[in-house]
C-alpha positions as CSV (number, residue, x, y, z in Angstrom):
1,M,0.3,19.2,19.6
2,R,-2.1,21.9,18.5
3,I,-2.3,20.5,15.0
4,L,-3.2,17.1,16.4
5,K,-5.9,18.5,18.5
6,Y,-7.5,20.4,15.7
7,S,-7.2,17.5,13.2
8,L,-9.0,15.3,15.7
9,L,-11.8,17.9,15.9
10,L,-12.1,18.3,12.2
11,M,-11.8,14.6,11.2
12,P,-15.5,13.7,11.9
13,M,-16.7,16.7,9.9
14,I,-14.5,15.7,7.0
15,L,-15.6,12.1,7.1
16,A,-19.3,13.2,7.2
17,A,-18.9,15.4,4.2
18,C,-17.3,12.5,2.3
19,A,-20.0,10.1,3.3
20,T,-22.8,12.4,2.2
21,Q,-23.9,11.5,-1.3
22,S,-24.9,14.4,-3.4
23,G,-27.7,14.2,-6.0
24,L,-31.4,14.7,-6.3
25,W,-34.7,12.9,-6.3
26,V,-36.3,12.8,-9.7
27,K,-39.8,11.8,-11.0
28,A,-41.2,12.3,-14.5
29,D,-43.7,15.1,-15.0
30,V,-43.7,16.3,-11.3
31,T,-44.3,19.9,-10.7
32,P,-42.1,21.9,-8.2
33,L,-45.2,22.2,-6.0
34,Q,-45.9,18.5,-5.9
35,F,-42.2,17.7,-5.2
36,N,-42.1,20.2,-2.3
37,Q,-45.3,18.7,-0.9
38,D,-43.9,15.1,-1.2
39,N,-40.6,16.2,0.3
40,Y,-42.3,17.9,3.2
41,V,-44.4,14.8,4.0
42,C,-41.4,12.5,3.8
43,L,-39.4,14.7,6.0
44,Q,-42.2,14.7,8.6
45,E,-42.6,10.9,8.5
46,S,-38.9,10.2,8.8
47,Q,-38.3,12.3,12.0
48,Q,-37.1,10.3,15.0
49,P,-36.5,11.5,18.6
50,F,-33.1,11.2,20.2
51,G,-31.6,12.4,23.5
52,F,-29.2,11.7,26.2
53,N,-30.0,11.9,29.9
54,Q,-27.5,12.7,32.6
55,G,-28.9,10.5,35.4
56,G,-29.6,7.0,36.3
57,Y,-27.2,4.6,34.5
58,G,-25.0,7.2,32.8
59,W,-25.2,8.4,29.3
60,G,-27.8,6.8,27.1
61,P,-31.1,7.3,25.2
62,G,-33.3,9.7,27.1
63,W,-36.8,8.9,25.9
64,G,-38.6,10.1,29.0
65,G,-38.2,12.4,31.9
66,Y,-35.5,15.0,32.0
67,N,-33.1,15.0,29.1
68,G,-29.8,16.8,29.2
69,Y,-30.2,17.2,25.4
70,S,-32.9,16.0,23.1
71,G,-34.4,16.7,19.7
72,V,-35.3,15.0,16.5
73,Q,-33.3,13.9,13.5
74,T,-34.1,12.7,10.0
75,N,-33.7,8.9,9.5
76,P,-32.3,8.8,5.9
77,E,-33.5,5.2,5.3
78,L,-37.1,6.1,6.2
79,Y,-36.9,9.3,4.1
80,S,-35.5,7.3,1.1
81,A,-38.3,4.7,1.4
82,C,-40.9,7.3,1.6
83,M,-39.7,9.1,-1.6
84,K,-39.4,5.8,-3.4
85,A,-42.9,4.9,-2.4
86,R,-44.1,8.1,-3.9
87,G,-42.5,7.2,-7.3
88,Y,-39.2,9.1,-7.0
89,S,-35.8,7.7,-7.8
90,W,-32.4,8.9,-6.6
91,Q,-30.0,10.3,-9.2
92,P,-26.5,10.9,-7.9
93,D,-24.5,13.8,-9.3
94,I,-22.2,12.7,-12.2
95,A,-19.2,14.3,-10.6
96,A,-19.8,12.5,-7.3
97,S,-20.1,9.1,-8.9
98,R,-16.6,9.2,-10.5
């Protein structure tokens, strides 16, 4: 029973690790400073709020008022679109693509 409980807790983390594609953004003749600036801007532009409230109609998005938990998260599609718009392309790790 204990093994089942721990495996159910660990399964989402294992699946998330497998779903994360490793690699890097590349662009010809870009300096580390320029990459860091572009990366920072794209991270800022791709942040989206989220939260869950504990009142009203039960659990759901908490965009206003009291939120039991709220914060921001990076939208990977927006981040990717921003980096592509700045001339970068995604290069997956060779080991990850096999």
